[in-house]
Biopython code that builds the backbone (N, CA, C, O; Angstrom):
import numpy as np
from Bio.PDB.StructureBuilder import StructureBuilder

atoms = [
    (1, "UNK", "N", (17.288, -117.161, 66.408)),
    (1, "UNK", "CA", (18.239, -116.976, 67.499)),
    (1, "UNK", "C", (19.633, -116.745, 66.912)),
    (1, "UNK", "O", (20.075, -117.488, 66.036)),
    (2, "UNK", "N", (20.307, -115.729, 67.392)),
    (2, "UNK", "CA", (21.640, -115.387, 66.879)),
    (2, "UNK", "C", (22.706, -116.061, 67.733)),
    (2, "UNK", "O", (22.497, -116.323, 68.917)),
    (3, "UNK", "N", (23.843, -116.337, 67.118)),
    (3, "UNK", "CA", (24.977, -116.933, 67.894)),
    (3, "UNK", "C", (25.355, -116.013, 69.027)),
    (3, "UNK", "O", (25.206, -114.795, 68.938)),
    (4, "UNK", "N", (25.853, -116.622, 70.107)),
    (4, "UNK", "CA", (26.191, -115.872, 71.296)),
    (4, "UNK", "C", (27.545, -115.188, 71.228)),
    (4, "UNK", "O", (27.734, -114.131, 71.830)),
    (5, "UNK", "N", (28.472, -115.763, 70.519)),
    (5, "UNK", "CA", (29.838, -115.242, 70.504)),
    (5, "UNK", "C", (30.175, -114.595, 69.150)),
    (5, "UNK", "O", (29.639, -114.998, 68.118)),
    (6, "UNK", "N", (31.070, -113.587, 69.158)),
    (6, "UNK", "CA", (31.486, -112.980, 67.882)),
    (6, "UNK", "C", (32.116, -113.988, 66.926)),
    (6, "UNK", "O", (31.912, -113.906, 65.714)),
    (7, "UNK", "N", (32.873, -114.929, 67.459)),
    (7, "UNK", "CA", (33.489, -115.949, 66.621)),
    (7, "UNK", "C", (32.437, -116.793, 65.901)),
    (7, "UNK", "O", (32.573, -117.115, 64.721)),
    (8, "UNK", "N", (31.399, -117.137, 66.635)),
    (8, "UNK", "CA", (30.305, -117.957, 66.030)),
    (8, "UNK", "C", (29.560, -117.146, 64.997)),
    (8, "UNK", "O", (29.144, -117.690, 63.974)),
    (9, "UNK", "N", (29.378, -115.843, 65.237)),
    (9, "UNK", "CA", (28.693, -115.005, 64.226)),
    (9, "UNK", "C", (29.501, -114.967, 62.927)),
    (9, "UNK", "O", (28.944, -115.061, 61.833)),
    (10, "UNK", "N", (30.818, -114.828, 63.064)),
    (10, "UNK", "CA", (31.679, -114.845, 61.876)),
    (10, "UNK", "C", (31.606, -116.175, 61.156)),
    (10, "UNK", "O", (31.497, -116.234, 59.931)),
    (11, "UNK", "N", (31.669, -117.253, 61.946)),
    (11, "UNK", "CA", (31.605, -118.607, 61.338)),
    (11, "UNK", "C", (30.277, -118.781, 60.623)),
    (11, "UNK", "O", (30.238, -119.343, 59.529)),
    (12, "UNK", "N", (29.189, -118.313, 61.217)),
    (12, "UNK", "CA", (27.869, -118.461, 60.568)),
    (12, "UNK", "C", (27.819, -117.657, 59.248)),
    (12, "UNK", "O", (27.250, -118.120, 58.259)),
    (13, "UNK", "N", (28.392, -116.504, 59.246)),
    (13, "UNK", "CA", (28.467, -115.702, 58.009)),
    (13, "UNK", "C", (29.215, -116.472, 56.918)),
    (13, "UNK", "O", (28.780, -116.507, 55.768)),
    (14, "UNK", "N", (30.327, -117.080, 57.280)),
    (14, "UNK", "CA", (31.107, -117.872, 56.305)),
    (14, "UNK", "C", (30.358, -119.085, 55.823)),
    (14, "UNK", "O", (30.368, -119.383, 54.629)),
    (15, "UNK", "N", (29.705, -119.797, 56.729)),
    (15, "UNK", "CA", (28.941, -120.992, 56.344)),
    (15, "UNK", "C", (27.793, -120.603, 55.398)),
    (15, "UNK", "O", (27.513, -121.295, 54.418)),
    (16, "UNK", "N", (27.147, -119.495, 55.716)),
    (16, "UNK", "CA", (26.040, -119.064, 54.867)),
    (16, "UNK", "C", (26.532, -118.671, 53.460)),
    (16, "UNK", "O", (25.754, -118.678, 52.506)),
    (17, "UNK", "N", (27.812, -118.334, 53.338)),
    (17, "UNK", "CA", (28.436, -118.031, 52.035)),
    (17, "UNK", "C", (29.026, -119.319, 51.424)),
    (17, "UNK", "O", (29.770, -119.256, 50.446)),
    (18, "UNK", "N", (28.695, -120.467, 51.997)),
    (18, "UNK", "CA", (29.145, -121.768, 51.580)),
    (18, "UNK", "C", (30.663, -121.972, 51.784)),
    (18, "UNK", "O", (31.290, -122.763, 51.080)),
    (19, "UNK", "N", (31.216, -121.269, 52.726)),
    (19, "UNK", "CA", (32.615, -121.445, 53.124)),
    (19, "UNK", "C", (32.702, -122.563, 54.167)),
    (19, "UNK", "O", (31.728, -122.865, 54.857)),
    (20, "UNK", "N", (33.865, -123.155, 54.263)),
    (20, "UNK", "CA", (34.107, -124.180, 55.292)),
    (20, "UNK", "C", (34.806, -123.549, 56.465)),
    (20, "UNK", "O", (35.640, -122.661, 56.289)),
    (21, "UNK", "N", (34.477, -123.997, 57.675)),
    (21, "UNK", "CA", (35.071, -123.407, 58.876)),
    (21, "UNK", "C", (35.590, -124.500, 59.825)),
    (21, "UNK", "O", (35.147, -125.648, 59.794)),
    (22, "UNK", "N", (36.547, -124.092, 60.668)),
    (22, "UNK", "CA", (36.994, -124.916, 61.805)),
    (22, "UNK", "C", (36.707, -124.122, 63.039)),
    (22, "UNK", "O", (37.139, -122.975, 63.145)),
    (23, "UNK", "N", (35.992, -124.691, 63.977)),
    (23, "UNK", "CA", (35.691, -123.986, 65.222)),
    (23, "UNK", "C", (36.074, -124.870, 66.399)),
    (23, "UNK", "O", (36.198, -126.088, 66.270)),
    (24, "UNK", "N", (36.254, -124.245, 67.522)),
    (24, "UNK", "CA", (36.652, -124.934, 68.743)),
    (24, "UNK", "C", (35.410, -125.430, 69.500)),
    (24, "UNK", "O", (34.388, -124.746, 69.555)),
    (25, "UNK", "N", (35.518, -126.610, 70.071)),
    (25, "UNK", "CA", (34.416, -127.207, 70.780)),
    (25, "UNK", "C", (34.101, -126.476, 72.098)),
    (25, "UNK", "O", (33.112, -126.797, 72.758)),
    (26, "UNK", "N", (34.927, -125.507, 72.480)),
    (26, "UNK", "CA", (34.660, -124.723, 73.668)),
    (26, "UNK", "C", (33.590, -123.666, 73.491)),
    (26, "UNK", "O", (33.176, -123.040, 74.466)),
    (27, "UNK", "N", (33.136, -123.457, 72.277)),
    (27, "UNK", "CA", (32.021, -122.540, 72.042)),
    (27, "UNK", "C", (30.791, -123.060, 72.756)),
    (27, "UNK", "O", (30.692, -124.261, 73.007)),
    (28, "UNK", "N", (29.840, -122.179, 73.095)),
    (28, "UNK", "CA", (28.602, -122.672, 73.700)),
    (28, "UNK", "C", (27.916, -123.681, 72.810)),
    (28, "UNK", "O", (27.917, -123.533, 71.588)),
    (29, "UNK", "N", (27.327, -124.712, 73.408)),
    (29, "UNK", "CA", (26.732, -125.797, 72.614)),
    (29, "UNK", "C", (25.628, -125.263, 71.711)),
    (29, "UNK", "O", (25.437, -125.788, 70.614)),
    (30, "UNK", "N", (24.882, -124.219, 72.143)),
    (30, "UNK", "CA", (23.841, -123.639, 71.292)),
    (30, "UNK", "C", (24.450, -123.093, 70.022)),
    (30, "UNK", "O", (23.866, -123.249, 68.949)),
    (31, "UNK", "N", (25.623, -122.446, 70.108)),
    (31, "UNK", "CA", (26.308, -121.926, 68.941)),
    (31, "UNK", "C", (26.750, -123.079, 68.042)),
    (31, "UNK", "O", (26.594, -123.010, 66.823)),
    (32, "UNK", "N", (27.287, -124.110, 68.624)),
    (32, "UNK", "CA", (27.778, -125.265, 67.823)),
    (32, "UNK", "C", (26.628, -125.916, 67.081)),
    (32, "UNK", "O", (26.780, -126.302, 65.922)),
    (33, "UNK", "N", (25.494, -126.042, 67.723)),
    (33, "UNK", "CA", (24.301, -126.629, 67.052)),
    (33, "UNK", "C", (23.843, -125.753, 65.904)),
    (33, "UNK", "O", (23.499, -126.245, 64.829)),
    (34, "UNK", "N", (23.841, -124.464, 66.137)),
    (34, "UNK", "CA", (23.432, -123.510, 65.071)),
    (34, "UNK", "C", (24.377, -123.555, 63.899)),
    (34, "UNK", "O", (23.942, -123.537, 62.748)),
    (35, "UNK", "N", (25.665, -123.614, 64.173)),
    (35, "UNK", "CA", (26.657, -123.673, 63.081)),
    (35, "UNK", "C", (26.573, -124.971, 62.312)),
    (35, "UNK", "O", (26.667, -124.992, 61.085)),
    (36, "UNK", "N", (26.392, -126.066, 63.056)),
    (36, "UNK", "CA", (26.264, -127.381, 62.377)),
    (36, "UNK", "C", (25.037, -127.415, 61.471)),
    (36, "UNK", "O", (25.092, -127.927, 60.353)),
    (37, "UNK", "N", (23.923, -126.859, 61.970)),
    (37, "UNK", "CA", (22.725, -126.802, 61.135)),
    (37, "UNK", "C", (22.947, -125.966, 59.895)),
    (37, "UNK", "O", (22.487, -126.334, 58.815)),
    (38, "UNK", "N", (23.642, -124.847, 60.025)),
    (38, "UNK", "CA", (23.944, -124.019, 58.860)),
    (38, "UNK", "C", (24.826, -124.756, 57.862)),
    (38, "UNK", "O", (24.629, -124.657, 56.651)),
    (39, "UNK", "N", (25.788, -125.485, 58.377)),
    (39, "UNK", "CA", (26.659, -126.266, 57.490)),
    (39, "UNK", "C", (25.855, -127.293, 56.707)),
    (39, "UNK", "O", (26.051, -127.464, 55.504)),
    (40, "UNK", "N", (24.959, -127.967, 57.393)),
    (40, "UNK", "CA", (24.100, -128.961, 56.750)),
    (40, "UNK", "C", (23.199, -128.343, 55.686)),
    (40, "UNK", "O", (23.048, -128.895, 54.596)),
    (41, "UNK", "N", (22.613, -127.218, 55.999)),
    (41, "UNK", "CA", (21.700, -126.551, 55.079)),
    (41, "UNK", "C", (22.424, -126.038, 53.835)),
    (41, "UNK", "O", (21.921, -126.144, 52.716)),
    (42, "UNK", "N", (23.623, -125.477, 54.057)),
    (42, "UNK", "CA", (24.351, -124.812, 52.965)),
    (42, "UNK", "C", (25.239, -125.769, 52.184)),
    (42, "UNK", "O", (25.754, -125.395, 51.130)),
    (43, "UNK", "N", (25.431, -126.982, 52.662)),
    (43, "UNK", "CA", (26.314, -127.920, 51.979)),
    (43, "UNK", "C", (27.786, -127.589, 52.215)),
    (43, "UNK", "O", (28.656, -128.030, 51.463)),
    (44, "UNK", "N", (28.057, -126.815, 53.257)),
    (44, "UNK", "CA", (29.436, -126.482, 53.631)),
    (44, "UNK", "C", (29.944, -127.461, 54.656)),
    (44, "UNK", "O", (29.179, -128.272, 55.178)),
    (45, "UNK", "N", (31.226, -127.396, 54.953)),
    (45, "UNK", "CA", (31.719, -128.309, 55.987)),
    (45, "UNK", "C", (32.212, -127.505, 57.203)),
    (45, "UNK", "O", (32.678, -126.371, 57.092)),
    (46, "UNK", "N", (32.085, -128.143, 58.339)),
    (46, "UNK", "CA", (32.501, -127.582, 59.603)),
    (46, "UNK", "C", (33.339, -128.627, 60.327)),
    (46, "UNK", "O", (32.938, -129.785, 60.447)),
    (47, "UNK", "N", (34.488, -128.215, 60.801)),
    (47, "UNK", "CA", (35.319, -129.118, 61.597)),
    (47, "UNK", "C", (35.266, -128.627, 63.034)),
    (47, "UNK", "O", (35.440, -127.444, 63.325)),
    (48, "UNK", "N", (35.022, -129.566, 63.907)),
    (48, "UNK", "CA", (34.912, -129.250, 65.351)),
    (48, "UNK", "C", (36.229, -129.699, 66.003)),
    (48, "UNK", "O", (36.450, -130.889, 66.228)),
    (49, "UNK", "N", (37.089, -128.731, 66.298)),
    (49, "UNK", "CA", (38.392, -129.006, 66.894)),
    (49, "UNK", "C", (38.198, -129.257, 68.398)),
    (49, "UNK", "O", (37.336, -128.639, 69.024)),
    (50, "UNK", "N", (39.001, -130.163, 68.975)),
    (50, "UNK", "CA", (38.948, -130.532, 70.389)),
    (50, "UNK", "C", (37.576, -131.100, 70.783)),
    (50, "UNK", "O", (37.084, -130.866, 71.887)),
    (51, "UNK", "N", (36.984, -131.840, 69.866)),
    (51, "UNK", "CA", (35.646, -132.396, 70.136)),
    (51, "UNK", "C", (35.607, -133.292, 71.360)),
    (51, "UNK", "O", (34.544, -133.518, 71.938)),
    (52, "UNK", "N", (36.740, -133.791, 71.748)),
    (52, "UNK", "CA", (36.809, -134.702, 72.896)),
    (52, "UNK", "C", (36.456, -134.009, 74.219)),
    (52, "UNK", "O", (36.260, -134.688, 75.227)),
    (53, "UNK", "N", (36.369, -132.661, 74.238)),
    (53, "UNK", "CA", (36.007, -131.981, 75.477)),
    (53, "UNK", "C", (34.472, -131.950, 75.685)),
    (53, "UNK", "O", (33.993, -131.525, 76.737)),
    (54, "UNK", "N", (33.742, -132.388, 74.706)),
    (54, "UNK", "CA", (32.276, -132.420, 74.782)),
    (54, "UNK", "C", (31.785, -133.840, 75.060)),
    (54, "UNK", "O", (32.386, -134.802, 74.583)),
    (55, "UNK", "N", (30.708, -133.983, 75.821)),
    (55, "UNK", "CA", (30.131, -135.318, 76.026)),
    (55, "UNK", "C", (29.613, -135.895, 74.706)),
    (55, "UNK", "O", (29.225, -135.162, 73.796)),
    (56, "UNK", "N", (29.620, -137.190, 74.633)),
    (56, "UNK", "CA", (29.208, -137.875, 73.410)),
    (56, "UNK", "C", (27.757, -137.525, 73.011)),
    (56, "UNK", "O", (27.454, -137.428, 71.821)),
    (57, "UNK", "N", (26.878, -137.339, 73.981)),
    (57, "UNK", "CA", (25.501, -136.991, 73.662)),
    (57, "UNK", "C", (25.415, -135.643, 72.972)),
    (57, "UNK", "O", (24.570, -135.473, 72.093)),
    (58, "UNK", "N", (26.245, -134.685, 73.327)),
    (58, "UNK", "CA", (26.253, -133.410, 72.643)),
    (58, "UNK", "C", (26.843, -133.553, 71.241)),
    (58, "UNK", "O", (26.354, -132.929, 70.299)),
    (59, "UNK", "N", (27.866, -134.349, 71.098)),
    (59, "UNK", "CA", (28.474, -134.545, 69.780)),
    (59, "UNK", "C", (27.495, -135.203, 68.828)),
    (59, "UNK", "O", (27.473, -134.884, 67.639)),
    (60, "UNK", "N", (26.677, -136.128, 69.344)),
    (60, "UNK", "CA", (25.645, -136.766, 68.490)),
    (60, "UNK", "C", (24.636, -135.745, 68.032)),
    (60, "UNK", "O", (24.227, -135.770, 66.871)),
    (61, "UNK", "N", (24.217, -134.840, 68.910)),
    (61, "UNK", "CA", (23.267, -133.796, 68.518)),
    (61, "UNK", "C", (23.854, -132.871, 67.432)),
    (61, "UNK", "O", (23.178, -132.481, 66.479)),
    (62, "UNK", "N", (25.127, -132.545, 67.620)),
    (62, "UNK", "CA", (25.785, -131.693, 66.653)),
    (62, "UNK", "C", (25.910, -132.437, 65.305)),
    (62, "UNK", "O", (25.700, -131.848, 64.244)),
    (63, "UNK", "N", (26.246, -133.700, 65.361)),
    (63, "UNK", "CA", (26.353, -134.506, 64.115)),
    (63, "UNK", "C", (25.007, -134.564, 63.391)),
    (63, "UNK", "O", (24.953, -134.403, 62.172)),
    (64, "UNK", "N", (23.936, -134.791, 64.123)),
    (64, "UNK", "CA", (22.600, -134.825, 63.498)),
    (64, "UNK", "C", (22.244, -133.483, 62.895)),
    (64, "UNK", "O", (21.714, -133.420, 61.785)),
    (65, "UNK", "N", (22.528, -132.411, 63.610)),
    (65, "UNK", "CA", (22.190, -131.068, 63.131)),
    (65, "UNK", "C", (22.972, -130.762, 61.824)),
    (65, "UNK", "O", (22.479, -130.054, 60.946)),
    (66, "UNK", "N", (24.179, -131.303, 61.725)),
    (66, "UNK", "CA", (25.026, -131.027, 60.573)),
    (66, "UNK", "C", (24.775, -131.891, 59.350)),
    (66, "UNK", "O", (25.337, -131.643, 58.283)),
    (67, "UNK", "N", (23.927, -132.912, 59.501)),
    (67, "UNK", "CA", (23.553, -133.752, 58.366)),
    (67, "UNK", "C", (24.768, -134.249, 57.559)),
    (67, "UNK", "O", (24.770, -134.188, 56.329)),
    (68, "UNK", "N", (25.780, -134.732, 58.254)),
    (68, "UNK", "CA", (26.925, -135.308, 57.586)),
    (68, "UNK", "C", (27.977, -134.275, 57.148)),
    (68, "UNK", "O", (28.938, -134.631, 56.466)),
    (69, "UNK", "N", (27.809, -133.024, 57.525)),
    (69, "UNK", "CA", (28.742, -131.965, 57.125)),
    (69, "UNK", "C", (29.701, -131.542, 58.212)),
    (69, "UNK", "O", (30.472, -130.599, 58.037)),
    (70, "UNK", "N", (29.657, -132.247, 59.353)),
    (70, "UNK", "CA", (30.534, -131.866, 60.467)),
    (70, "UNK", "C", (31.616, -132.961, 60.677)),
    (70, "UNK", "O", (31.313, -134.149, 60.788)),
    (71, "UNK", "N", (32.836, -132.521, 60.725)),
    (71, "UNK", "CA", (33.977, -133.401, 61.018)),
    (71, "UNK", "C", (34.383, -133.181, 62.457)),
    (71, "UNK", "O", (34.387, -132.044, 62.928)),
    (72, "UNK", "N", (34.724, -134.234, 63.162)),
    (72, "UNK", "CA", (35.069, -134.139, 64.577)),
    (72, "UNK", "C", (36.531, -134.502, 64.771)),
    (72, "UNK", "O", (36.950, -135.618, 64.463)),
    (73, "UNK", "N", (37.307, -133.551, 65.283)),
    (73, "UNK", "CA", (38.719, -133.764, 65.629)),
    (73, "UNK", "C", (38.731, -134.227, 67.104)),
    (73, "UNK", "O", (38.555, -133.422, 68.018)),
    (74, "UNK", "N", (38.934, -135.490, 67.303)),
    (74, "UNK", "CA", (38.890, -136.062, 68.649)),
    (74, "UNK", "C", (40.249, -136.049, 69.321)),
    (74, "UNK", "O", (40.375, -136.492, 70.463)),
    (75, "UNK", "N", (41.259, -135.556, 68.642)),
    (75, "UNK", "CA", (42.592, -135.480, 69.248)),
    (75, "UNK", "C", (42.662, -134.395, 70.282)),
    (75, "UNK", "O", (41.790, -133.530, 70.347)),
    (76, "UNK", "N", (43.690, -134.434, 71.088)),
    (76, "UNK", "CA", (43.859, -133.426, 72.156)),
    (76, "UNK", "C", (44.208, -132.143, 71.638)),
    (76, "UNK", "O", (44.385, -131.195, 72.404)),
]
sb = StructureBuilder()
sb.init_structure("model")
sb.init_model(0)
sb.init_chain("A")
sb.init_seg("    ")
for serial, (resi, resn, name, xyz) in enumerate(atoms, 1):
    if name == "N":
        sb.init_residue(resn, " ", resi, " ")
    sb.init_atom(name, np.array(xyz, "f"), 0.0, 1.0, " ", f" {name:<3s}", serial, name[0])
structure = sb.get_structure()
């Protein structure tokens, strides 16, 4: 399954090249899960900006998918 947004596609390309990315939590949750999984697999890091806009249950799923490679910015 491919990311839904152009921004997520670019972020996925960078993660697959072992680059670190910062993305906004406003992306579709399916994209965020895909990006987190890629970060975990590639050993790259992903920062989720404005994570406070997502429910805790979604953030937990993203954290698990990222295998410790996702940072959450909970500030406004």
